[in-house]
C-alpha positions, 0 to 999 in steps of 0.5 A, spaced: 405 687 678 411 685 681 417 690 681 422 686 685 427 681 683 432 677 688 438 675 684 443 670 687 450 672 684 454 669 690 456 662 687 463 661 686 462 654 681 468 650 683 464 645 680 466 648 673 474 647 675 478 651 670 473 656 669 472 657 677 478 659 677 479 664 672 472 667 674 471 666 681 464 666 681 459 663 676 455 670 675 461 673 672 463 668 667 462 671 660 458 670 654 461 674 648 465 678 653 459 679 657 458 677 664 452 672 664 450 677 670 448 683 666 444 678 661 439 676 667 439 684 669 438 685 662 432 681 661 429 682 668 429 689 666 425 688 660 421 684 663 418 690 667 423 689 674 425 696 676 428 694 683 433 689 683 437 686 689 443 682 688 446 678 693 453 676 693 457 671 698 464 674 699 467 681 699 472 681 693 467 679 689 461 684 691 466 689 690 467 687 683 459 686 681 458 692 685 463 695 680 458 693 674 452 696 676 455 703 680 451 707 675 445 703 675 439 706 681 435 700 679 440 694 682 443 694 689 448 689 691 447 686 698 452 681 702 450 675 704 453 671 710 449 665 708 453 661 704 451 653 705 445 654 699 442 659 695 435 659 699 439 661 704 440 668 700 433 669 701 433 668 708 439 673 708 435 679 704 428 678 707 428 685 711 428 688 704 423 683 701 417 686 698 411 682 698 411 678 692 418 678 688 422 674 683 428 669 685 433 668 680 440 666 679 445 670 676 448 665 672 442 663 668 438 668 664 432 666 663 427 668 657 423 674 658 416 670 656 418 665 661 418 670 667 412 674 664 408 667 665 411 666 671 408 673 674 402 671 670 401 664 673 403 666 680 397 671 681 397 672 688 401 666 691 408 663 688 410 659 682 416 656 680 419 653 673 419 646 672 424 643 667 424 636 664 432 635 666 436 638 671 444 638 672 443 637 680 446 631 683 442 626 685 441 627 693 439 635 690 434 634 685 427 637 686 422 632 683 415 634 682 409 632 678 404 637 675 396 637 676 394 643 672 397 649 674 399 646 681 405 642 682 405 636 687 413 636 691 416 629 690 417 623 686 411 623 682 410 618 675 414 618 668 411 625 667 416 628 673 419 635 672 424 638 676 424 645 680 429 650 678 429 658 679 426 662 677 421 663 682 415 668 684 415 667 692 412 672 697 414 673 704 410 668 707 413 664 703 420 667 706 417 666 713 415 659 713 421 657 711 425 660 716 428 654 719 430 650 712 436 650 709 434 647 702 430 648 696 427 641 697 426 642 704 422 649 703 418 646 698 416 640 702 414 644 707 410 650 704 403 648 705 399 652 700 398 652 693 404 652 689 403 653 681 408 652 675 411 654 669 414 648 665 420 651 661 423 651 654 430 653 656 436 649 659 436 650 667 442 653 670 449 649 670 453 645 674 459 642 670 463 644 664 458 638 661 453 642 661 456 649 658 455 646 651 447 646 651 447 652 655 452 656 650 447 654 644 441 657 648 444 663 649 446 663 642 439 663 640 437 668 645 442 673 643 
């Protein structure tokens, strides 16, 4: 069983406009008065994770987020000096990582059932979440196709899906991507089998236009 989760909670969410200015961090956006990050942590605990690392990019946000978990022995908030992509959160935390761990976004709580499916499918390797749509820009999209449980990275046919966290990763994956600066590059270079789990919930959000669907999903989950 995987017990460690790495939560990327450093994004300022500048593409959210007025909400970015209000909250300063996507993971601190509130749903029914509670930061999304708190929902993410709660679901990780329910799925059986007892060692949770939360990476934050800036000192002011780190203080805010550390305050949320000051009484939580299972959550450690750590700084991240790599700020260009969420992949760099993994590289920045590599000295603290278990051999196999879950990577999630703090602002995008995934259903517990989906997290458990990822862990089951990953076995001793890695597994990624596969979405029928993405809110990423065309340049940042990570298209893939599926053959059984195996994921084929790169453009596929009309059944193509998009790779977005949560992912189950390994330290072997981290070692292989130390010179990569994007998830797309990392998965393209990784030579071992990548397994996939199709997601039934929305991927993460980037723009205000993505939020109505995401809020509706949150209502259904709470």
